[in-house]
MARTOR-810601 format. One record per residue (C-alpha): residue in one letter; x, y, z. Coordinates in steps of 0.2 Angstrom, whole numbers, padded with zeros to 4 digits, always signed. Layout:
// MARTOR-810601
AXYZ;...
// end
This chain:
// MARTOR-810601
M+0001-0001-0002;C+0009+0017-0004;G-0003+0032-0004;Y-0020+0036+0003;L-0022+0022+0018;R-0004+0023+0023;R-0008+0031+0040;L-0021+0019+0045;C-0016+0002+0050;P+0004-0001+0062;C+0001-0021+0056;C+0004-0014+0038;S+0017+0001+0044;H+0003+0011+0047;V-0007+0022+0063;P-0017+0018+0073;C-0023+0000+0067;R-0039-0006+0062;D-0038-0021+0076;D-0035-0005+0088;L-0050+0005+0084;Q-0059-0008+0084;K-0058-0012+0102;K-0059+0006+0107;F-0076+0008+0097;G-0083-0008+0092;S-0086-0016+0077;G-0104-0017+0079;N-0111+0000+0081;F-0114+0016+0070;L-0099+0024+0076;W-0087+0012+0067;T-0098+0012+0050;S-0095+0032+0053;I-0078+0032+0057;V-0075+0022+0039;G-0084+0034+0031;A-0073+0046+0037;A-0058+0040+0032;C-0061+0036+0018;G-0076+0043+0010;Y-0070+0059+0003;F-0055+0053-0010;D-0060+0057-0030;S-0049+0047-0040;K-0048+0026-0047;A-0033+0024-0038;A-0037+0031-0023;A-0054+0017-0024;D-0044+0002-0028;E-0034+0004-0013;I-0046+0008-0002;K-0054-0010-0008;A-0038-0019-0007;F-0035-0010+0011;F-0051-0019+0017;A-0050-0033+0005;T-0037-0039+0019;H-0043-0029+0034;P-0062-0033+0034;A-0074-0020+0040;G-0085-0029+0050;S-0103-0021+0051;A-0094-0007+0039;D-0096-0016+0024;R-0107-0009+0016;K-0103+0007+0020;V-0083+0004+0012;Q-0094-0001-0003;Q-0106+0013-0003;C-0088+0026-0003;L-0082+0016-0016;E-0095+0021-0026;A-0095+0039-0020;I-0077+0042-0027;R-0080+0031-0042;S-0094+0045-0047;R-0084+0060-0042;S-0068+0051-0052;W-0078+0051-0067;R-0086+0068-0064;S-0070+0076-0063;T-0062+0067-0078;I-0077+0074-0086;L-0075+0090-0079;K-0057+0090-0086;N-0055+0080-0102;D-0073+0091-0110;P-0082+0103-0099;E-0093+0109-0113;R-0102+0092-0114;L-0108+0092-0097;V-0114+0110-0098;D-0123+0106-0112;T-0131+0091-0105;I-0134+0099-0089;A-0142+0115-0102;K-0153+0099-0110;L-0159+0094-0093;C-0164+0110-0087;
// end
């Protein structure tokens, strides 16, 4: 793992470890889901989504599995939108104008 989640888990040379967080906050409550969402919900690149997916493949999120999937979906959506804005902003503006 070489990027965004590097600070999250000491068992992979990162800080703090998911196991430590689970001991402190538990794995079956809404707080754990909120922590996972706050940690990975605001990235906007496909590389970040791939890294988050790989991280949680080796570090199961427990009760926050659905939140991980929602975050990945949101990240991929933002990545798609930012790619369109960079590559062809006029097309996006035209599409929005047609819808309105």
